[in-house]
N, C-alpha and C positions, 0 to 999 in steps of 0.2 A: 097681351102679352104676358108671358110669365114672367116670375121674379127675375130667373137666370139671365135671360133675354136681355132685361131691361136693365140689370147690373152690366151686362156685358155693353151693350150701348153705351150705358152712363161711364162706363170705364174708360171706352174709347175716344169720347169728348175729353174728359179729361185727360186722358194721355196724350193727346194732340196738344193742348196746352202747355202742358208738362216739358213736351219734346221741343218747342219752340223756345221756353225759357231755358231749356239746358242748352241749346245751340244756341242762343244770343249769350251765354254764361250769365244770366239773369239770376240773383241772390233769390228771386220771387220763384224759383223752381223748388226748393226747398219746403216753402208754405205748400205749394199744390202737391209736393211728395210726402206731405203729411194725410193730406184727404184723401189722393187716390189709392194708397194701400189700403185705408179705410174700406173702401167699397171693394177692393181685391178680394179682401180676406172672405167675404161672406162668397163671392162668386167661386173661387178656388176650393173652398171647403165644398160647397154644393158639386164641384164636378169632380171633386175625390184628389184634386192635385195637391195633397197635404204638404208637402215639401215647399210649395209656392205660396200656401197658408201662410206656412212659419215664415217664410221670406218676407212678406207683406209687413207682419210684425217688424221685423230687423229694420224693412225700408221707413217705415214710419219712425223708428228709433233714429237711425243713422240721417235721416231729414234734419232732424234737432241737431245732431252733431255737425253736419255740413251747414246749414245755417249759422251756427255758432262760430265754426272754422270761419267760413267765408266772412262773416261780419265782424267778429272779435280776433280771430288768429293774429298771429306774430306780424306776419308777411302784410293782412289787412289794417293793421297799426300803421305799420311802418310805410306803406306805400299808398294810404288809403283804401284800396280794394284788394282783394288777394290777387295776385298775378295767375294766369294760365302757364303750367311749368311743364317740362319732360318728366315722365316716371323715373326715378333715379335708378340705375343700373344694380346699387347693393341692395334693392328690394324686389330684384326679379326671383332670387333664389327662396328667399321666404313666403312671398306672394306665392309662387308655384308648390311649396310644398303645403301651405295652408288649404291651398286648393284642393290638393289631394287628399287630405287629411279630411276637410270637411264634406268633401265628395263620397268618400268611403262612408264617413259616419251617419250620413244622411241617407245613403243607399242602403247600408245595413238596418238604419230603423225602419226604411220603406219598405223593403223587403220582408223583414221577419215582424213589424209590429204594426202593419195597416195591408188594406186589401187594393193598395195602387197597382195598377197595371203598368205602370211605366217609370218603374222607380229608378231606374239607370239614367235615363234622359231629365227626370224631375229633378234628382239628386244633382246633376251636372250643371243645369242651369241655374240650380240655387247656390250650389257652392262659387260659381264663377261670378254669379250677380254680388256676393258677398264683398268678393273682392273689388269687381267694378263700382261698386258703391263706394268703396273704402277710396278708391282712386278718384273717383268724381268729387268725392268729398274733400280731398287733398287738391283737386282742383288740375290734375293730370291729363294730357292732352290723350294720352294711350288709352283712357278711361273707354274712349270710341271705339276702340279696336276689341276692346273685350267684351262690349256690348254688341257688336258687329256679331259676334259667335253666340252671345245669348240669344239676342233677337231672333237670328237666322233658326237657331233649334227650337225657340219656343214657338214660332210661327207653325212650324211645323207639328208640334206636340199640341198646339191649341185646335188646329185643324183636326187631327186624329180625335182630340177629347170632344170636339162639337161646340166650342164656343168660337164662333166665326169672326166676331167683332175685336175679341183678344188677338184673334190669330191676325186679322188684317191689321191690327194698330202693330203688331210687332214686325210684321211687312213692312210696314212703312218705317217702323223704329230701324231695321235693317238697312234701308236706303239712306235713311238720315245721318246714320252712324258714319257712313263715308263723308259726308256731305260737313258733318258736325267735327271729325278729325282734321278735316282741310280748314274748317273755319278756324278751330283752336288753333292749328298749328301756324295761321296767321296772325292771331293775337299774340303770339309768342314773339312772332318777328316784329310787331309795331311796337 
């Protein structure tokens, strides 16, 4: 088995653990969220998915932030555990503007500075993932809807790039995004 296939399979297994912990809204997802991107960095670089490589660095950093917010944030201190809430309406415009700006910048970099043959979709999934991870770190239920889009596009992209286990995990993520959203809406009501 070559190194790329091994990393693809290992990332798949760790990704399932991460998904389960995210579904349960468990703070331990952030610990796994530090390990998984380290593996993905090598996989994505070898596959020529440079924006996803950079995204893995961001994932590692935001995992630390997410853990701190969930564990020590103002709402966590007040209520013992940070509750799941809705994405505030006043964040929609800034988040959309940030998505557009980051998407354009990453697309431009990939188009002019790399040999990427998928700069538009690689940049899109990376930009939307940045917004989605921030929403997850803030424990907004709607983060699942953002992931639904990211996961579906990544599934197709990874099939195209020849990393089938990563494509499979993103297919599973796509389905679980629906269930995760419903679960987190239930957590808000209870």
